[in-house]
Backbone bond lengths (Angstrom), bond angles and torsions (degrees), N, CA, C in turn:
res aa  C-N    CA-C-N  psi(-1)  N-CA   C-N-CA  omega(-1)  CA-C   N-CA-C  phi
1 M - - - 1.441 - - 1.531 109.04 -
2 I 1.307 116.02 132.50 1.454 121.78 179.78 1.529 108.95 -84.03
3 S 1.308 115.63 130.01 1.457 120.75 178.25 1.526 108.59 -86.88
4 S 1.300 116.24 151.18 1.458 121.24 175.12 1.518 108.07 -140.24
5 P 1.332 116.70 153.92 1.473 118.74 178.64 1.529 112.11 -57.36
6 N 1.316 117.55 -38.52 1.462 119.15 -178.12 1.524 112.03 -71.81
7 K 1.323 117.37 -33.82 1.461 119.56 175.54 1.533 109.53 -67.15
8 E 1.328 116.66 -35.46 1.466 120.64 176.97 1.531 110.92 -64.70
9 I 1.332 116.97 -37.68 1.467 120.55 176.26 1.527 109.44 -62.40
10 A 1.326 116.56 -43.21 1.470 120.25 179.22 1.526 110.93 -63.14
11 T 1.312 117.11 -40.37 1.463 120.69 178.37 1.527 110.26 -62.73
12 K 1.328 116.93 -43.48 1.469 121.03 176.72 1.527 110.82 -63.64
13 W 1.331 116.25 -35.58 1.463 121.49 178.49 1.529 109.93 -59.86
14 F 1.350 116.61 -47.96 1.465 120.12 179.76 1.521 111.67 -64.99
15 E 1.330 117.51 -40.78 1.464 120.52 178.74 1.526 110.48 -60.29
16 A 1.323 116.60 -46.13 1.471 120.37 -179.31 1.528 111.18 -67.11
17 F 1.324 116.54 -43.14 1.466 119.26 -178.68 1.522 110.88 -63.94
18 N 1.317 116.49 -46.60 1.465 119.38 -174.93 1.520 113.72 -71.71
19 T 1.306 118.15 -17.90 1.466 120.83 173.37 1.528 110.93 -98.26
20 H 1.330 116.02 1.76 1.463 123.35 -178.40 1.529 110.94 55.63
21 D 1.332 115.32 36.68 1.462 121.52 177.74 1.531 107.81 -89.26
22 L 1.309 114.66 87.41 1.454 121.59 -172.59 1.529 112.80 -59.98
23 E 1.315 117.65 -42.63 1.468 119.72 -178.58 1.533 111.53 -66.55
24 K 1.314 116.98 -39.60 1.467 120.22 177.18 1.531 110.18 -65.02
25 L 1.324 116.48 -41.04 1.466 121.10 177.89 1.528 110.37 -61.83
26 L 1.319 116.33 -48.87 1.464 120.47 -178.87 1.525 112.62 -64.85
27 S 1.322 117.52 -28.02 1.466 120.51 -179.63 1.530 111.89 -64.47
28 L 1.309 117.27 -17.16 1.470 121.63 179.76 1.526 112.11 -83.34
29 Y 1.323 117.08 -10.80 1.465 122.69 -174.30 1.519 112.14 -103.78
30 H 1.321 115.52 147.19 1.459 122.37 171.07 1.533 107.99 -69.79
31 Q 1.294 117.73 151.38 1.471 122.81 -178.02 1.524 112.04 -55.00
32 T 1.326 117.86 -33.77 1.470 121.42 -176.87 1.530 112.75 -104.97
33 A 1.321 117.23 20.26 1.467 121.41 -177.54 1.523 111.81 -57.33
34 K 1.331 114.16 151.80 1.463 121.39 176.83 1.524 108.89 -117.09
35 H 1.327 115.31 148.97 1.463 121.49 -179.40 1.519 108.79 -137.73
36 Y 1.345 115.54 129.32 1.461 121.25 177.48 1.524 109.14 -116.93
37 S 1.329 116.17 133.75 1.457 121.07 178.44 1.522 110.32 -150.48
38 P 1.333 117.09 137.43 1.466 119.41 173.55 1.532 112.22 -59.70
39 K 1.331 117.23 -29.42 1.473 120.19 178.38 1.535 110.92 -67.18
40 L 1.327 117.30 -31.97 1.465 120.27 174.99 1.524 110.65 -63.00
41 K 1.326 116.93 -40.55 1.464 121.00 179.31 1.527 110.92 -60.38
42 I 1.335 116.08 -34.17 1.463 120.72 -178.91 1.528 111.10 -80.00
43 R 1.330 117.01 -50.43 1.473 121.00 -173.97 1.523 112.98 -78.30
44 L 1.348 115.98 -34.64 1.470 120.66 -179.39 1.527 108.62 -131.27
45 P 1.336 117.61 73.21 1.464 120.74 -173.22 1.530 114.50 -56.32
46 E 1.321 116.55 -27.22 1.466 119.54 -179.78 1.530 112.48 -64.68
47 T 1.343 117.39 -17.94 1.466 120.92 179.29 1.522 112.31 -82.18
48 H 1.326 116.98 -15.61 1.474 121.99 -173.55 1.525 110.68 57.05
49 G 1.339 116.17 24.56 1.458 121.59 176.91 1.509 115.22 91.92
50 L 1.337 118.72 -1.63 1.467 121.57 -174.48 1.525 110.67 -124.02
51 I 1.351 115.16 127.65 1.463 120.23 172.42 1.522 108.45 -120.75
52 C 1.334 115.52 154.88 1.463 121.35 -175.51 1.522 110.60 -132.29
53 G 1.334 115.08 133.91 1.453 121.52 174.51 1.516 113.89 92.94
54 K 1.322 114.58 154.72 1.463 120.79 -177.10 1.524 113.25 -63.18
55 D 1.328 117.89 -33.28 1.467 119.17 179.72 1.526 110.58 -63.19
56 A 1.329 116.37 -42.59 1.470 120.25 178.87 1.525 110.53 -67.76
57 L 1.328 117.42 -39.72 1.466 120.93 176.89 1.529 110.15 -61.92
58 R 1.325 116.96 -43.11 1.462 121.70 -179.94 1.537 110.02 -59.74
59 Q 1.303 117.03 -47.98 1.464 120.68 -179.44 1.532 111.04 -62.80
60 W 1.330 116.86 -42.72 1.462 121.79 -177.67 1.526 110.93 -63.21
61 W 1.328 116.48 -51.82 1.459 119.00 -176.22 1.526 112.58 -73.38
62 Q 1.322 117.53 -34.90 1.465 118.64 177.18 1.528 109.83 -62.17
63 A 1.316 116.84 -42.02 1.469 120.36 178.13 1.530 110.49 -62.30
64 A 1.330 117.23 -40.20 1.469 120.71 179.03 1.527 110.55 -65.55
65 F 1.326 117.59 -45.60 1.466 120.87 -179.87 1.532 111.06 -63.97
66 D 1.331 117.04 -37.73 1.466 120.89 178.41 1.527 111.00 -68.63
67 R 1.322 116.63 -42.39 1.461 122.44 -176.85 1.520 112.55 -73.29
68 I 1.355 116.54 -34.71 1.471 121.68 -174.03 1.529 108.72 -130.78
69 P 1.336 118.22 79.31 1.466 120.50 -175.79 1.532 113.96 -61.42
70 S 1.319 117.82 -23.85 1.473 120.82 -179.09 1.531 113.11 -88.75
71 L 1.317 118.12 1.13 1.462 122.10 -175.77 1.526 111.39 -58.85
72 N 1.342 115.36 125.74 1.464 119.98 173.29 1.512 109.11 -156.40
73 Y 1.329 114.43 161.82 1.454 122.27 -175.70 1.522 110.29 -119.61
74 E 1.316 115.39 135.08 1.465 122.47 175.77 1.530 108.29 -103.42
75 V 1.315 116.46 116.61 1.464 121.31 -177.93 1.524 110.01 -69.58
76 I 1.320 115.31 130.53 1.453 121.91 173.40 1.531 109.63 -101.43
77 K 1.342 116.17 -49.43 1.459 119.40 -177.67 1.523 110.38 -158.43
78 L 1.327 115.35 143.57 1.458 123.00 173.28 1.519 108.04 -122.30
79 T 1.319 116.26 127.03 1.463 121.49 177.68 1.518 107.00 -124.90
80 A 1.335 116.77 120.47 1.463 119.92 -173.09 1.526 111.43 -127.77
81 D 1.329 114.26 149.43 1.455 121.10 166.37 1.526 106.54 -129.07
82 D 1.322 118.10 -161.57 1.464 119.38 -174.91 1.530 113.60 -81.41
83 Q 1.351 117.67 -1.29 1.462 119.69 -179.17 1.523 114.26 -126.00
84 Q 1.333 116.95 -19.29 1.461 118.07 -176.04 1.521 112.01 -156.88
85 V 1.322 113.04 166.78 1.469 121.07 176.14 1.518 107.12 -130.10
86 F 1.330 115.93 132.99 1.458 120.62 170.25 1.512 106.37 -102.25
87 M 1.340 115.91 123.15 1.458 121.42 -177.07 1.528 108.46 -114.09
88 E 1.322 115.58 130.97 1.459 120.79 172.05 1.520 106.48 -112.41
89 Y 1.341 116.21 131.15 1.447 119.31 -178.93 1.526 110.90 -154.23
90 I 1.320 114.81 165.83 1.459 121.43 176.22 1.522 107.85 -108.95
91 R 1.322 115.44 128.72 1.465 121.97 177.28 1.526 107.66 -87.72
92 H 1.334 115.18 122.27 1.457 121.84 177.13 1.532 108.85 -113.19
93 A 1.330 115.73 136.61 1.461 121.31 173.69 1.518 107.44 -156.08
94 D 1.322 116.02 131.00 1.472 120.38 179.25 1.528 109.64 -52.62
95 G 1.331 115.30 132.15 1.456 120.62 177.12 1.518 114.92 86.51
96 D 1.336 117.55 -9.39 1.466 122.11 178.54 1.518 109.70 -112.60
97 E 1.306 115.46 150.56 1.463 120.05 173.03 1.517 108.54 -70.20
98 D 1.341 116.91 141.99 1.464 120.12 176.95 1.524 109.48 -58.18
99 L 1.321 116.08 145.42 1.459 122.12 -176.65 1.523 109.42 -128.22
100 M 1.330 116.92 125.25 1.461 121.60 175.48 1.532 107.92 -78.79
101 V 1.338 115.57 131.82 1.461 121.21 -174.62 1.527 109.69 -131.01
102 G 1.319 115.20 143.47 1.456 122.63 167.34 1.512 106.99 -117.77
103 E 1.324 116.22 142.80 1.470 119.97 179.06 1.512 108.63 -146.19
104 V 1.322 115.24 138.95 1.456 121.31 177.04 1.522 108.30 -111.44
105 L 1.328 115.34 129.63 1.462 121.97 172.65 1.520 107.34 -107.27
106 E 1.319 117.40 122.10 1.465 121.14 172.47 1.517 106.81 -95.53
107 I 1.339 115.87 130.00 1.457 121.07 -170.87 1.525 109.99 -125.96
108 E 1.331 114.84 132.27 1.463 121.90 175.41 1.522 108.28 -131.76
109 N 1.321 116.54 130.68 1.467 121.79 177.29 1.519 112.84 50.71
110 G 1.339 116.16 40.27 1.459 120.88 175.29 1.515 115.89 79.50
111 C 1.344 117.69 7.79 1.466 121.51 179.20 1.526 110.32 -125.82
112 I 1.321 115.45 144.13 1.461 120.28 174.39 1.527 107.63 -74.09
113 V 1.341 115.90 125.49 1.457 120.04 179.80 1.532 111.73 -107.62
114 F 1.328 116.24 -20.51 1.457 120.50 179.10 1.517 108.72 -155.41
115 S 1.320 116.61 137.48 1.454 121.22 173.29 1.517 108.75 -132.88
116 R 1.320 114.74 141.93 1.462 120.65 -178.06 1.518 108.56 -135.85
117 V 1.328 115.86 126.65 1.456 123.43 -177.78 1.529 109.90 -99.77
118 Y 1.334 114.77 139.94 1.472 121.47 176.74 1.513 108.30 -127.34
119 H 1.329 116.70 128.37 1.464 120.86 170.57 1.510 108.99 -162.83
120 G 1.316 114.13 166.84 1.461 119.33 -176.42 1.493 112.62 -84.46
């Protein structure tokens, strides 16, 4: 398997997320990064699913880690090129049915500038 800098960023992303290391996770993002998720549309409808900036990301993920302490992701596949990574993973959380997820990370100069989550 050929390694790429963007695939390495995705690997670090999963390590930080699964250990709930918020600062390590945020360090992968540009200060003005944007994140879109269908779960944002449900939990914070005023966002229309889109949040911007590290402060908003910090609040979103901290709330998720606090609400769901068992939350973790099982990597299925990472597909990367020089601008983005497509990640396929399974969302696990005690008491919830497993959820298959796709997510795209757009990366510029070694930082995630946009992430978009896809799931049913």
